[in-house]
Each structure stands twice: as C-alpha cells, then as structure tokens.
Backbone as JSON, one array per atom type, in Angstrom:
{
  "sequence": "MDYNIGQGIINFKEGLKNLNIELDDYQIKQFMDYYQILIDWNKKMNLTSITELPEVIHKHFLDSLSIVNVYRPEDEKIIDVGTGAGFPGIPIKIAFPNTRVVLMDSLKKRISFLDEVIKNLNLYNIDAVHGRAEDLGRDQTFRETFDLCTSRAVAKLSVLTEYCLPFVKKGGYFIPYKSGNINDELQEAQNAIKTLGGSVRNHKEFTLPLTDIRRSLIMIEKIKETPKKYPRTAGKPAKEPL",
  "N": [[15.05, -211.21, 58.34], [17.29, -211.73, 55.64], [16.39, -212.92, 52.78], [17.84, -215.15, 51.36], [20.16, -215.91, 53.11], [17.92, -216.57, 55.31], [16.98, -219.07, 53.58], [19.57, -220.84, 52.9], [20.4, -221.1, 55.59], [18.35, -223.12, 55.88], [18.84, -225.26, 53.84], [21.45, -225.85, 54.73], [21.21, -226.94, 57.24], [19.6, -229.03, 56.45], [21.75, -230.33, 55.23], [23.5, -230.96, 57.01], [21.92, -232.62, 58.62], [21.81, -235.08, 56.75], [24.47, -235.68, 57.01], [24.46, -236.46, 59.77], [25.02, -234.5, 61.99], [24.73, -232.2, 64.34], [23.82, -228.72, 64.94], [24.05, -226.09, 67.4], [22.12, -223.39, 67.28], [23.91, -220.77, 67.88], [26.22, -221.73, 66.7], [25.51, -222.02, 64.11], [25.0, -219.37, 63.62], [27.68, -218.71, 63.69], [28.79, -220.05, 61.24], [27.58, -218.4, 59.4], [28.48, -215.91, 59.82], [30.99, -216.53, 59.6], [30.83, -216.89, 56.98], [30.43, -214.15, 55.63], [32.77, -212.53, 56.79], [34.21, -214.09, 54.73], [33.64, -213.4, 52.23], [33.52, -210.52, 52.55], [36.64, -210.28, 52.55], [37.09, -211.14, 50.8], [37.27, -209.84, 48.55], [39.49, -207.99, 48.33], [41.34, -209.86, 48.47], [42.43, -212.81, 46.45], [40.5, -215.2, 48.36], [38.81, -217.25, 47.45], [37.45, -218.87, 44.77], [34.36, -219.39, 44.95], [31.81, -217.95, 46.11], [29.0, -217.45, 46.35], [26.37, -218.07, 48.35], [24.95, -220.37, 48.46], [26.43, -222.35, 47.24], [29.03, -222.17, 48.97], [27.93, -223.03, 51.2], [27.52, -225.86, 50.53], [30.14, -226.46, 49.2], [32.03, -225.77, 50.39], [31.53, -225.76, 53.3], [30.02, -227.6, 54.24], [31.55, -229.75, 52.86], [33.77, -230.07, 54.16], [32.9, -230.67, 56.92], [32.14, -233.27, 55.67], [34.25, -235.3, 56.56], [33.48, -236.57, 58.67], [32.28, -239.34, 57.43], [34.46, -241.07, 57.73], [35.87, -240.3, 60.23], [34.54, -238.88, 63.16], [35.62, -236.26, 64.37], [36.63, -235.5, 67.86], [38.01, -234.43, 70.56], [39.79, -234.01, 69.66], [43.77, -233.44, 68.67], [44.07, -231.06, 65.99], [45.72, -230.64, 63.09], [45.65, -228.82, 59.84], [47.1, -228.77, 57.2], [47.94, -226.23, 54.6], [45.89, -224.92, 54.51], [44.6, -222.85, 53.48], [41.77, -220.75, 53.0], [40.62, -221.57, 55.72], [39.3, -224.41, 55.35], [39.34, -227.76, 55.51], [39.66, -227.12, 58.25], [38.68, -224.81, 59.87], [35.62, -225.08, 59.89], [35.24, -227.8, 61.22], [36.32, -227.34, 63.55], [34.24, -225.13, 64.31], [31.88, -226.88, 64.63], [33.12, -229.01, 66.19], [33.66, -228.59, 69.07], [35.4, -229.21, 70.71], [37.8, -229.58, 69.86], [41.41, -229.29, 69.26], [43.16, -226.84, 67.21], [45.18, -226.34, 64.51], [45.94, -224.31, 62.09], [47.25, -224.23, 59.04], [49.1, -222.49, 56.87], [51.03, -221.48, 53.51], [51.04, -218.47, 52.94], [50.92, -215.02, 54.21], [49.26, -213.48, 54.34], [46.99, -214.76, 53.95], [46.95, -215.88, 56.59], [46.71, -214.04, 57.96], [43.59, -213.05, 57.57], [42.64, -215.62, 58.54], [43.36, -215.4, 61.53], [41.31, -212.95, 62.12], [39.28, -213.89, 61.29], [39.24, -216.16, 63.65], [39.21, -214.43, 65.5], [36.58, -213.06, 65.48], [34.3, -215.01, 65.43], [34.66, -215.98, 68.13], [36.55, -217.74, 68.64], [38.06, -220.77, 70.48], [41.25, -222.36, 71.66], [42.66, -222.46, 68.74], [44.72, -221.93, 66.26], [46.03, -219.73, 63.71], [49.09, -220.83, 61.3], [51.9, -219.55, 59.86], [53.49, -221.07, 57.78], [55.84, -223.4, 55.54], [54.89, -226.85, 54.79], [57.2, -228.48, 54.61], [59.1, -227.44, 55.97], [57.7, -227.03, 58.66], [57.06, -229.48, 59.14], [59.59, -230.65, 60.45], [59.88, -229.45, 62.52], [60.42, -229.98, 65.75], [58.09, -228.69, 67.56], [56.27, -229.28, 66.04], [56.47, -231.5, 64.84], [55.11, -235.15, 64.55], [53.21, -234.45, 66.38], [50.36, -234.59, 66.34], [47.24, -235.92, 66.74], [45.25, -235.72, 64.4], [45.64, -234.9, 60.92], [44.59, -233.2, 58.83], [43.77, -232.07, 55.19], [42.74, -230.25, 52.52], [44.23, -229.61, 50.33], [45.24, -228.82, 47.19], [47.04, -231.6, 45.46], [49.08, -234.38, 44.32], [48.67, -237.26, 46.2], [50.58, -238.99, 46.81], [52.55, -236.93, 47.27], [50.98, -234.76, 48.74], [50.81, -236.76, 51.07], [53.91, -236.71, 51.73], [53.84, -234.16, 52.9], [51.7, -234.3, 54.91], [52.42, -236.5, 56.73], [54.37, -236.35, 58.61], [53.48, -234.73, 60.25], [52.32, -236.29, 61.94], [51.38, -237.85, 64.71], [52.2, -240.96, 66.18], [49.72, -243.91, 65.64], [48.02, -241.8, 64.95], [46.24, -240.15, 62.85], [45.88, -239.35, 59.02], [44.09, -237.75, 57.1], [42.97, -237.4, 54.43], [41.52, -235.23, 51.63], [39.81, -235.62, 48.74], [38.9, -235.51, 45.2], [35.97, -237.09, 43.77], [36.69, -240.71, 42.47], [39.66, -242.21, 43.0], [41.37, -244.4, 43.02], [43.47, -244.99, 41.37], [45.58, -243.02, 41.92], [45.54, -243.38, 44.56], [46.81, -245.82, 44.36], [49.13, -245.58, 43.16], [50.38, -243.5, 45.28], [51.26, -245.46, 47.57], [53.81, -246.59, 48.05], [55.21, -244.38, 49.16], [53.09, -243.88, 51.34], [53.58, -245.81, 52.52], [56.46, -245.51, 53.32], [57.08, -243.28, 54.6], [55.67, -243.98, 57.11], [53.1, -244.85, 57.32], [49.82, -246.26, 56.99], [46.67, -247.45, 54.64], [43.72, -247.46, 56.05], [41.05, -246.93, 55.4], [38.91, -246.26, 52.88], [36.48, -244.27, 51.38], [34.25, -243.42, 49.31], [31.63, -241.02, 48.42], [28.66, -238.78, 47.83], [28.62, -235.67, 47.96], [26.38, -234.05, 50.64], [22.97, -233.01, 48.96], [23.79, -232.29, 46.41], [25.65, -233.37, 43.18], [28.41, -234.32, 43.26], [30.66, -235.79, 43.77], [32.76, -237.01, 45.91], [36.19, -237.94, 48.05], [37.52, -239.78, 50.75], [40.29, -240.71, 52.27], [41.4, -242.44, 54.64], [44.27, -242.61, 56.6], [46.37, -244.49, 58.76], [48.64, -244.06, 60.87], [51.49, -245.39, 61.73], [54.29, -245.83, 62.19], [56.95, -244.53, 63.25], [58.21, -241.33, 61.46], [60.47, -241.65, 59.25], [63.61, -239.46, 59.89], [64.73, -238.23, 57.72], [62.72, -237.41, 56.41], [59.93, -235.04, 56.37], [61.55, -233.81, 52.83], [63.45, -231.09, 51.58], [62.1, -228.24, 50.67], [60.18, -227.95, 47.89], [61.18, -230.15, 46.89], [59.57, -232.46, 47.49], [57.26, -232.11, 45.64], [58.37, -232.13, 43.39], [59.61, -234.38, 42.89], [58.54, -236.97, 43.56], [57.97, -239.57, 45.98]],
  "CA": [[16.22, -212.0, 58.1], [17.6, -211.79, 54.59], [15.59, -214.47, 52.52], [18.77, -216.07, 50.64], [20.46, -216.51, 54.19], [17.26, -217.94, 55.76], [17.13, -220.55, 52.71], [20.85, -221.19, 53.09], [20.3, -221.76, 56.62], [17.57, -224.14, 55.56], [19.57, -225.96, 53.31], [22.59, -226.19, 55.06], [20.83, -227.58, 58.07], [19.32, -230.27, 55.9], [22.65, -231.19, 55.02], [24.08, -231.38, 58.16], [21.13, -234.06, 58.99], [22.35, -235.9, 55.9], [25.85, -235.8, 57.81], [23.95, -237.05, 61.36], [25.75, -233.51, 62.23], [23.52, -231.31, 64.75], [24.3, -227.79, 65.21], [22.71, -225.16, 68.03], [21.71, -221.85, 67.18], [24.76, -219.97, 68.14], [27.03, -222.52, 65.81], [25.13, -221.61, 62.83], [25.44, -218.03, 63.37], [29.41, -218.95, 63.69], [29.18, -220.42, 59.81], [27.18, -217.49, 58.82], [29.52, -214.69, 60.6], [32.32, -216.87, 58.96], [30.53, -216.47, 55.23], [30.61, -213.08, 55.41], [33.89, -212.36, 56.83], [34.87, -214.55, 53.4], [33.21, -212.66, 51.35], [34.47, -209.18, 52.94], [37.9, -210.09, 52.69], [37.58, -211.99, 49.05], [37.13, -208.55, 47.63], [40.5, -207.66, 48.61], [42.63, -211.13, 48.41], [41.7, -214.15, 46.35], [40.84, -216.77, 48.98], [37.79, -218.67, 47.19], [36.64, -218.63, 43.43], [33.23, -219.83, 45.11], [31.32, -216.73, 46.65], [27.56, -217.65, 46.25], [25.8, -218.94, 49.57], [24.83, -222.09, 48.41], [27.99, -223.28, 46.84], [30.0, -222.17, 49.98], [27.54, -224.12, 52.04], [27.68, -227.09, 50.15], [31.52, -226.94, 48.7], [33.4, -225.76, 51.86], [31.48, -226.06, 54.71], [29.34, -229.41, 54.17], [32.57, -230.66, 52.09], [34.54, -229.75, 55.2], [32.26, -231.5, 57.67], [32.01, -234.88, 55.34], [34.86, -235.75, 57.05], [32.1, -237.69, 59.59], [32.03, -240.45, 56.87], [35.51, -241.76, 58.05], [35.82, -239.87, 61.11], [34.18, -238.03, 63.9], [36.63, -235.95, 65.65], [36.06, -235.09, 69.41], [38.66, -233.54, 71.47], [41.43, -234.64, 69.26], [44.63, -232.51, 68.33], [44.57, -231.31, 64.58], [46.44, -229.96, 62.31], [44.69, -228.52, 58.6], [48.01, -228.45, 56.23], [47.86, -225.69, 53.47], [44.39, -224.57, 54.98], [43.78, -221.63, 52.35], [40.86, -220.05, 53.56], [40.4, -222.39, 56.57], [38.99, -225.28, 54.95], [38.32, -228.06, 56.59], [39.72, -226.99, 59.78], [37.87, -223.95, 60.71], [34.05, -226.02, 60.02], [35.53, -228.7, 62.0], [36.24, -226.27, 64.77], [33.09, -225.02, 64.97], [30.75, -228.07, 64.39], [33.47, -229.74, 67.53], [34.05, -227.41, 69.76], [36.53, -229.48, 71.55], [39.45, -229.91, 69.06], [42.47, -228.47, 68.99], [43.24, -226.93, 65.83], [46.5, -225.51, 64.01], [45.63, -223.88, 60.75], [48.81, -224.07, 58.99], [49.18, -221.96, 55.64], [52.35, -220.79, 53.49], [51.17, -217.49, 52.41], [51.03, -214.8, 55.18], [47.93, -212.81, 54.12], [45.56, -216.08, 54.7], [46.94, -215.98, 57.66], [45.93, -212.56, 58.7], [42.44, -213.5, 57.42], [42.36, -216.6, 59.43], [43.35, -214.43, 62.8], [40.48, -212.03, 61.96], [37.8, -214.94, 61.62], [39.26, -216.69, 65.06], [38.7, -213.49, 66.61], [35.25, -212.36, 65.05], [34.02, -216.03, 65.99], [35.42, -216.41, 69.28], [37.06, -219.3, 68.93], [39.45, -221.07, 71.6], [42.11, -223.14, 70.87], [42.84, -222.6, 67.66], [46.23, -221.34, 65.73], [46.41, -220.3, 62.79], [50.39, -220.37, 61.44], [52.33, -219.12, 58.75], [55.19, -221.65, 57.2], [55.59, -224.55, 54.94], [54.82, -228.24, 55.5], [58.57, -228.89, 54.72], [60.32, -226.8, 57.48], [57.36, -227.22, 60.27], [57.21, -230.62, 59.53], [60.76, -231.01, 60.81], [60.05, -228.68, 63.97], [59.9, -230.5, 66.89], [56.97, -228.46, 68.23], [55.03, -229.55, 65.15], [56.21, -232.89, 64.44], [54.25, -236.01, 65.34], [52.42, -234.55, 67.87], [49.08, -234.35, 66.24], [46.18, -236.92, 66.61], [44.8, -235.84, 63.58], [46.11, -234.1, 60.18], [43.3, -233.06, 57.04], [44.5, -231.3, 54.12], [42.15, -230.38, 51.17], [45.12, -229.02, 49.79], [45.01, -229.82, 45.33], [48.3, -231.87, 45.08], [49.22, -235.53, 44.21], [48.54, -237.62, 47.16], [52.02, -239.2, 47.0], [53.19, -235.36, 47.53], [50.8, -234.58, 50.24], [51.5, -237.73, 52.3], [55.3, -236.54, 52.39], [53.76, -232.72, 53.58], [51.1, -234.47, 55.81], [52.06, -237.49, 57.56], [55.5, -235.95, 59.59], [52.91, -233.68, 61.61], [51.26, -236.9, 63.26], [51.56, -239.25, 66.1], [51.94, -243.22, 65.93], [48.37, -244.04, 66.33], [47.06, -241.36, 64.9], [45.71, -240.41, 61.36], [46.2, -238.14, 58.09], [43.01, -237.73, 56.43], [42.93, -236.05, 52.88], [39.98, -234.8, 51.01], [40.01, -236.09, 47.46], [37.3, -235.85, 44.22], [35.77, -238.54, 42.77], [37.26, -241.56, 42.25], [41.08, -241.86, 43.31], [42.05, -245.27, 42.69], [45.07, -244.91, 40.15], [46.14, -242.3, 42.13], [45.96, -243.81, 45.61], [47.53, -246.87, 44.16], [50.58, -244.42, 42.72], [50.95, -243.44, 46.33], [51.13, -246.5, 48.18], [55.35, -246.48, 48.45], [55.2, -242.87, 49.92], [52.3, -243.85, 52.25], [54.81, -246.99, 53.68], [57.95, -244.8, 53.74], [56.55, -242.19, 55.31], [55.32, -244.7, 58.49], [51.7, -244.74, 57.13], [49.0, -247.34, 56.26], [45.44, -247.34, 54.72], [42.8, -248.19, 57.11], [39.37, -246.84, 54.91], [39.02, -245.21, 51.53], [35.32, -244.24, 50.97], [33.9, -242.74, 48.47], [30.81, -240.5, 48.64], [28.33, -237.49, 47.57], [28.26, -234.23, 48.87], [24.95, -233.78, 50.93], [22.31, -231.95, 48.25], [24.82, -232.05, 45.63], [25.91, -234.51, 42.88], [29.87, -233.49, 43.58], [31.31, -236.85, 44.14], [34.46, -237.13, 46.96], [36.92, -239.03, 48.6], [37.97, -239.67, 51.81], [41.46, -241.55, 52.52], [41.99, -242.7, 56.21], [45.72, -243.26, 56.65], [46.84, -244.69, 60.07], [50.54, -243.79, 61.12], [52.02, -246.98, 62.27], [55.14, -246.21, 62.76], [57.5, -243.24, 63.05], [58.53, -240.85, 59.66], [61.9, -241.69, 58.86], [63.84, -238.4, 59.96], [64.77, -237.49, 56.45], [61.53, -236.22, 55.8], [59.65, -234.39, 54.93], [62.26, -233.48, 51.96], [63.71, -229.65, 51.38], [61.15, -227.33, 49.67], [60.14, -228.35, 46.54], [61.75, -231.55, 46.36], [58.06, -233.75, 47.2], [56.28, -232.0, 44.3], [59.28, -232.49, 42.11], [59.92, -235.94, 42.87], [57.0, -237.62, 44.32], [58.08, -240.57, 46.61]],
  "C": [[16.34, -211.71, 56.43], [16.76, -213.34, 53.9], [16.99, -215.24, 52.05], [19.66, -216.96, 52.16], [19.55, -217.35, 54.8], [17.22, -219.47, 54.86], [18.22, -220.65, 53.01], [20.97, -222.3, 54.25], [19.52, -223.08, 56.88], [18.22, -225.22, 55.15], [20.96, -225.99, 53.99], [21.91, -227.25, 56.66], [20.6, -229.13, 57.73], [20.55, -230.9, 55.6], [23.49, -231.54, 55.76], [23.29, -232.38, 58.73], [21.62, -235.21, 58.09], [23.91, -236.29, 56.58], [25.82, -236.62, 59.49], [24.57, -235.91, 62.12], [24.44, -232.45, 63.38], [24.22, -230.23, 65.12], [23.3, -226.69, 66.1], [22.71, -224.17, 67.24], [23.52, -220.89, 66.79], [25.93, -220.51, 67.31], [26.75, -222.28, 64.39], [25.16, -220.73, 62.68], [26.77, -217.81, 63.51], [29.67, -218.93, 61.81], [28.71, -219.28, 59.23], [27.67, -216.39, 58.94], [30.76, -215.2, 59.14], [32.22, -216.42, 57.27], [30.82, -215.06, 54.84], [31.6, -212.18, 55.67], [34.63, -212.43, 55.5], [34.69, -213.93, 52.41], [33.9, -211.02, 51.38], [35.76, -209.38, 52.27], [38.44, -210.51, 51.07], [37.63, -210.88, 48.35], [38.12, -208.08, 47.4], [41.7, -208.42, 48.31], [41.76, -212.08, 47.65], [41.86, -215.15, 47.42], [40.01, -217.46, 48.5], [37.64, -218.03, 45.67], [34.87, -218.8, 43.8], [32.61, -218.85, 46.18], [29.73, -217.29, 47.24], [27.48, -218.32, 47.24], [25.87, -220.4, 49.41], [25.87, -222.92, 48.38], [28.96, -223.05, 47.82], [29.41, -223.18, 51.09], [27.9, -225.54, 51.9], [29.16, -227.6, 49.68], [32.63, -227.21, 49.67], [32.72, -226.14, 53.22], [30.6, -227.44, 54.86], [30.71, -230.28, 53.98], [33.7, -230.95, 53.49], [34.11, -230.86, 56.35], [32.2, -232.73, 57.31], [33.29, -235.68, 56.07], [34.16, -236.9, 58.36], [31.8, -238.99, 59.07], [32.99, -241.09, 56.88], [35.9, -241.68, 59.56], [35.45, -239.33, 61.48], [34.94, -237.19, 64.96], [35.82, -235.24, 67.14], [36.73, -234.05, 70.22], [40.28, -233.78, 70.81], [42.49, -233.03, 69.18], [44.77, -232.28, 66.8], [45.17, -230.26, 63.62], [45.74, -229.86, 60.63], [45.9, -227.83, 57.71], [47.06, -227.3, 54.89], [46.43, -225.61, 53.41], [43.63, -223.18, 54.1], [43.2, -220.57, 53.21], [40.05, -220.64, 54.66], [39.62, -223.51, 56.43], [39.73, -226.57, 54.87], [38.3, -227.41, 57.78], [38.68, -226.07, 60.62], [35.83, -224.33, 60.7], [34.24, -226.82, 60.92], [35.58, -227.85, 63.43], [35.18, -226.17, 65.4], [32.1, -225.94, 65.19], [31.6, -229.34, 65.8], [34.38, -228.95, 68.02], [35.34, -227.95, 70.65], [37.76, -230.14, 71.25], [40.25, -228.9, 69.69], [42.68, -228.53, 67.85], [44.3, -226.31, 65.41], [45.91, -225.62, 62.49], [47.13, -223.48, 60.03], [48.66, -223.51, 57.0], [50.6, -221.7, 55.24], [52.05, -219.14, 53.11], [50.61, -216.59, 54.02], [49.46, -213.83, 54.94], [46.71, -213.67, 54.43], [45.5, -216.02, 56.04], [46.23, -214.66, 58.72], [44.25, -212.62, 58.58], [41.57, -214.39, 58.42], [42.65, -215.84, 61.1], [42.22, -213.87, 62.96], [38.96, -212.84, 61.84], [37.95, -215.51, 62.96], [38.64, -215.64, 65.96], [37.19, -212.99, 66.82], [33.97, -213.37, 65.57], [33.97, -216.52, 67.28], [35.47, -217.55, 69.56], [38.14, -219.64, 69.57], [40.04, -221.98, 70.9], [42.08, -223.58, 69.48], [43.53, -221.57, 67.32], [45.87, -221.04, 64.68], [48.6, -219.58, 62.34], [51.0, -220.31, 60.31], [53.88, -220.26, 58.66], [54.58, -222.63, 56.11], [55.84, -225.97, 55.32], [56.22, -228.39, 55.3], [59.5, -228.45, 55.74], [59.36, -227.33, 58.84], [57.02, -228.56, 60.69], [58.62, -231.68, 60.28], [60.94, -230.19, 62.37], [59.67, -229.25, 64.84], [58.82, -230.31, 67.91], [56.04, -228.88, 67.39], [54.89, -230.79, 65.02], [56.34, -233.84, 65.07], [53.73, -235.77, 66.74], [51.15, -233.73, 67.78], [48.49, -236.18, 66.02], [45.84, -237.49, 65.01], [45.24, -234.93, 62.15], [44.97, -234.39, 58.88], [44.17, -232.27, 56.1], [43.24, -231.53, 52.92], [42.82, -229.47, 49.87], [44.94, -229.91, 48.14], [46.78, -230.38, 44.93], [48.09, -233.77, 45.36], [48.86, -236.03, 45.79], [49.44, -238.44, 47.73], [52.85, -237.85, 47.93], [52.62, -234.81, 49.03], [50.85, -235.48, 51.49], [53.03, -237.46, 52.67], [54.68, -234.87, 53.03], [53.36, -233.32, 54.96], [51.6, -235.0, 56.95], [53.34, -237.37, 58.41], [54.54, -235.32, 60.79], [52.4, -234.97, 62.34], [51.51, -238.22, 63.99], [51.22, -240.3, 65.64], [50.75, -243.08, 66.94], [47.36, -242.99, 65.85], [46.32, -241.27, 63.41], [45.55, -239.28, 60.43], [44.77, -238.39, 57.21], [42.81, -236.5, 55.29], [41.8, -236.06, 52.08], [40.33, -234.94, 49.62], [38.71, -236.01, 46.54], [37.47, -237.27, 43.67], [36.71, -240.0, 43.15], [38.88, -241.33, 41.89], [41.58, -243.16, 43.37], [43.34, -245.04, 42.64], [45.94, -244.68, 41.21], [46.87, -242.91, 43.87], [46.79, -245.18, 45.59], [49.32, -246.22, 44.15], [50.99, -244.33, 44.22], [51.36, -244.38, 47.6], [52.94, -246.6, 48.84], [55.29, -245.33, 49.33], [54.4, -243.25, 50.86], [53.09, -244.72, 53.27], [55.86, -246.25, 54.0], [57.6, -244.15, 54.71], [56.01, -242.96, 56.79], [54.02, -244.92, 58.42], [50.78, -246.13, 57.06], [47.24, -247.24, 56.03], [44.68, -247.94, 55.37], [41.42, -248.14, 56.01], [39.86, -245.98, 53.76], [37.49, -245.24, 51.5], [35.04, -243.0, 50.01], [31.69, -242.02, 48.31], [29.87, -239.43, 47.77], [28.18, -236.44, 48.25], [26.83, -234.23, 49.14], [23.93, -232.7, 49.62], [22.82, -231.61, 47.13], [24.86, -233.53, 44.32], [27.28, -234.4, 42.62], [29.98, -234.81, 44.72], [32.86, -236.6, 44.7], [34.38, -238.15, 47.66], [37.43, -238.84, 49.87], [38.75, -240.95, 52.03], [41.77, -241.59, 53.94], [43.55, -243.45, 55.94], [46.51, -243.19, 58.11], [48.72, -244.37, 60.15], [50.8, -244.75, 62.32], [53.38, -246.95, 62.99], [56.29, -244.79, 62.67], [57.77, -243.08, 61.74], [60.02, -241.22, 60.26], [62.51, -239.86, 58.79], [64.36, -237.3, 58.8], [63.69, -236.62, 55.62], [60.97, -235.61, 56.63], [61.05, -233.6, 54.37], [62.46, -231.86, 52.33], [62.57, -228.86, 50.59], [61.15, -227.42, 48.52], [60.67, -229.38, 46.2], [60.31, -232.44, 46.53], [57.29, -233.64, 45.97], [57.41, -232.49, 43.47], [59.59, -233.97, 41.77], [59.62, -236.54, 43.75], [58.02, -239.18, 45.13], [57.55, -241.96, 45.71]]
}
C-alpha cells in the first residue's frame, strides 16, 4: 500500500474517532476510492481546489461528517443542495448507509461525476439530480418531502434558507455548514428563517478534528409549511435576500 494512502487512512480513523464515528474496512475503502475518482475527474473538470489526500480528508470528508456535532443521521431522507463534488451528501451516505440521499446540483457535468462515484462505490438509495433549487423547490416531487436538507454551498444564510427550507417537511431540519463565527450572518437571516417556516434549534461552533479550522453548524427546524410563493424565481433570492 502506498505510504501516503496508508498514513491518510490512519489520520482519517483518528479524525473519525474524534467524531465518535466507527467505519468498517469496506467503508474506509469507499472513501479512498471516492478520493481517487475525485482526483481523476478533477484533471478534466474543476471539482475542487483541494486535491492532496490529507486536505481532502480534513476539509471534505471529516468536515462533511462533522454534522454529527448537531445531528446523527440514521435512516432519514436527505437532500444535499448545491452538492458540487458530493459534499456533504456522499460522505454522509457512506458513513450512514441506511440514509436515502438526493444530491442536487445545477451543473450537468457534476451530475455525470456523481453518477460515476455512485456506480463505482456501489451506493444504493442515492440519486444525483440536475436542477436549480429555485425550480426543484417548487416541484411537488421534492417540495417538503425531506427529513433533512444539508448544504455546504457558498451563499449567505438568508439566501441559502430560501433555497433549502422549501425541501424540508414539517418537523424536519435544514443544516447548513458554515465557517467560524457567523453570529452576525445568523442574526441577518432571522427574518428569512421565520418567513420560510423555520426556527433555529441549535448553533454549534467547533474545530475540525486534527486541524485549527473553525466551523459552524446551524440546526433549523421546519415548524410550519413554507408559503407557496417561495422559493422565488431564479436569481431573486441572491439579488433580494429576505
């Protein structure tokens, strides 16, 4: 075994231990295969600027799994909005195989990559869907049908909430991944969260395992249905945040 891969696995297991997650050898192999496919595809299309194994382990794999700091998925139906190269959706699916996952992205090329990962890793009950949140959030196939919505997309919380909360059913949760201190951003998003039917239940700041990278997770519960006029048409949420 390549020394870097071997050392990477040791570091990965140590990080998992910090998160109180235990994976078997097959699941660890799935993560390493995922890394290899990511690097291969990244040569022909821009999926991530993070390509060294230690960085991918910390900034993608462990970061994705850090959701357990506020919520431990078991068999929920999950949608990952703006999933990009599959984060956090695919790591969550590998670590918690009983979950049912939809990976949503607006770029068709990324969907082809995600389909390849799903096939090569033999993942079941997971689909990659091409579309914009503003459109699929109005589609009855997706609207208010998920127990959990995740997103690591780079957008203000007020905007992300309009993209994501319409997918969540009453009693479910929207959990966005954010960097460090987001108190001001969270305060600015209060109107959007309330308008769209949500309520903040938990907000946790922490350091990623084996790093000094500060992260935040916000747990927003869906307490009432999202008004039918949301999400607004493409571009509106970003241009005119609630």
